[in-house]
N, C-alpha and C positions, 0 to 999 in steps of 0.2 A: 270700619271707617266712620267718622262723624263728618259728613260732608266730604270735602276733599282732603281732610286730615287723616292720615294713617295712624291708627292707635297701636304703636309697636308693642306695648305691654299686653294688649288684648290679643294680638297675633301670637305672641309667645304663650300666653295662657291657653289659647285654643289649639296650640301646636300647628298653626297655619303659617306657611312661609310666604314671603312677599311674592314669590313665583306663583304660588297657589292663588293668591289674591289677584295678581295680574291676569291669570288665566280666567278667573271668574268675571273680572271686569271686561275682558275681551268677549267672553261668552255672552255677556249682557249688551254687547255692541256699544260699549262706552268709548267715545272718541276723545274725551277730555275729563280729567278728574273733577272739573267744575260741574259736570253733569251728575256726579254722585251725591246723593242725599244721605245714604247710610248703607253700610254693608253689615249684615247680621248673620252670626253663626247660630243656627237653630239647634235645638236639643236633639233633632233627628240626625245632625251631622251635615245638613245642607247649608250652603252659604248662599244667602239671598242678597241681591244688589237692588236697592231702591234708587231709581234715578229719574231725572227729568231734564230736558233741554231748557226749560223755563227756570231761569236763575232765581226767581222769586217764589217758586213752588216750595211749600213746606210739607213735611211728612206729618200726617195726622197723628197726634199724640196717642190716640187709642191703639194705633198699629204698633207702637213701641212700648206698650204697657209692661210686657214681660221681659223687656230687653235690659240687661245690665249695661250701664254706660261707664266709660272711663274708669 
């Protein structure tokens, strides 16, 4: 995900279903998609949810250095 936008092509490439994504969001205690800043599929196979209740919070670019986008 890029913020609250689900990147369907990326889900397909990573072979992750929307159900898997929803499960990870629940595991991260996400109450609303507006809290999501990014969801990252790591090379280890882990799915990481970066989130904040602060709508103005930005993810530090350094944390996303190795992340392929869209």
